[in-house]
C-alpha positions in Angstrom: 73.9 -48.7 45.6 71.1 -49.3 43.1 71.1 -52.9 41.9 67.8 -52.4 40.2 67.5 -53.8 36.6 65.3 -51.8 34.3 63.6 -53.3 31.2 62.4 -50.8 28.7 59.2 -52.0 26.9 57.5 -50.2 24.1 53.8 -50.9 23.4 51.4 -49.8 20.8 47.7 -48.8 20.7 46.3 -49.8 17.4 42.8 -48.4 16.7 40.5 -49.3 13.9 36.8 -48.5 13.7 36.8 -47.1 17.2 38.2 -50.3 18.6 41.6 -51.1 20.2 43.7 -54.2 19.4 44.6 -56.3 22.4 46.5 -59.6 22.3 46.4 -62.6 24.6 49.9 -63.9 25.6 50.6 -67.5 25.0 49.9 -69.7 28.0 53.6 -70.8 28.4 55.0 -67.3 28.3 55.7 -64.7 31.0 52.3 -63.4 32.2 50.8 -66.2 30.0 47.0 -66.0 29.4 46.9 -62.2 30.2 45.9 -59.6 27.6 48.3 -56.9 26.5 48.9 -54.1 24.2 51.4 -55.4 21.6 55.0 -54.5 21.6 58.2 -55.6 23.2 61.6 -54.9 24.7 63.8 -52.1 23.4 67.1 -53.3 22.0 70.4 -51.5 22.3 70.8 -48.6 19.9 67.1 -48.8 18.9 64.6 -45.9 19.1 61.2 -46.6 20.7 59.5 -46.1 17.3 61.9 -48.5 15.6 61.4 -51.1 18.4 57.6 -51.0 18.1 57.7 -51.2 14.3 60.0 -54.2 14.5 58.0 -55.9 17.3 54.7 -55.5 15.4 56.3 -57.1 12.3 57.7 -60.0 14.4 54.6 -60.6 16.4 51.9 -60.1 13.7 53.6 -59.7 10.4 52.1 -56.2 9.9 53.5 -53.0 8.5 52.8 -50.0 10.8 53.5 -46.3 11.2 54.3 -45.2 14.8 52.4 -42.1 15.8 52.3 -39.9 18.9 53.6 -40.8 22.4 50.6 -41.5 24.7 52.0 -42.2 28.1 54.6 -44.0 30.1 54.5 -46.0 33.4 57.0 -47.7 35.7 56.1 -50.9 37.5 58.3 -53.1 39.7 58.2 -56.8 38.7 60.2 -57.9 41.7 62.9 -56.6 44.1 65.5 -56.5 41.3 63.6 -55.7 38.2 61.4 -52.8 37.1 59.5 -52.4 33.8 59.5 -49.0 32.1 56.6 -49.0 29.7 56.2 -46.4 27.0 53.1 -46.4 24.9 52.6 -44.9 21.4 49.7 -44.6 18.9 50.1 -46.9 15.9 48.7 -46.7 12.5 48.1 -50.1 10.8 49.5 -49.9 7.3 49.2 -53.4 5.7 49.6 -57.1 6.3 47.5 -60.0 7.6 47.6 -60.4 11.4 49.4 -63.6 12.1 49.6 -64.9 15.7 53.3 -65.6 16.1 53.6 -64.7 19.9 49.9 -64.7 21.0 47.0 -67.2 21.3 44.4 -64.7 20.3 43.7 -61.0 19.4 40.6 -59.0 19.8 39.4 -55.6 18.7 37.5 -54.1 21.6 35.9 -50.8 22.6 37.8 -48.6 25.1 34.9 -49.0 27.5 35.5 -52.8 27.5 39.2 -52.6 28.6 38.5 -53.1 32.3 36.8 -56.5 31.4 40.2 -58.1 30.5 43.0 -59.4 32.7 46.1 -57.3 31.9 49.6 -57.6 33.5 50.1 -55.1 36.4 52.3 -52.9 34.3 49.5 -52.3 31.8 46.9 -51.1 34.3 48.0 -47.5 34.2 47.7 -47.6 30.5 44.2 -49.1 30.7 43.2 -46.4 33.2 44.6 -43.6 30.9 42.7 -45.0 27.9 39.5 -45.3 29.8 39.8 -41.7 31.0 40.0 -40.6 27.4 36.5 -41.9 26.7 
């Protein structure tokens, strides 16, 4: 009997001027102080693309177009919970980046990704992006 609980998370890779956007989670949040690719949990009856578009509006107040699927990874959080992470390319359309859910954002080069502390679930994505250099 599988008592495993799966959380589907959708994240976006936003690139501008050969740099990728990363965001630092608020200190008092889950994985607080770690850097991440923006996104969030998939809601019932929501497509991954709609989820990511909604999350980017909620987190930053920006309009975006969701592009191609990049990769997915599965990471156990604990004995009962596993994160399924799906990552998509994102085209920034408009809006000023407001920090509603993060303490800081940075635009960094792909080659700098391994210098930041990401949650465990994101490391496969970091590895994939660094391989694409």
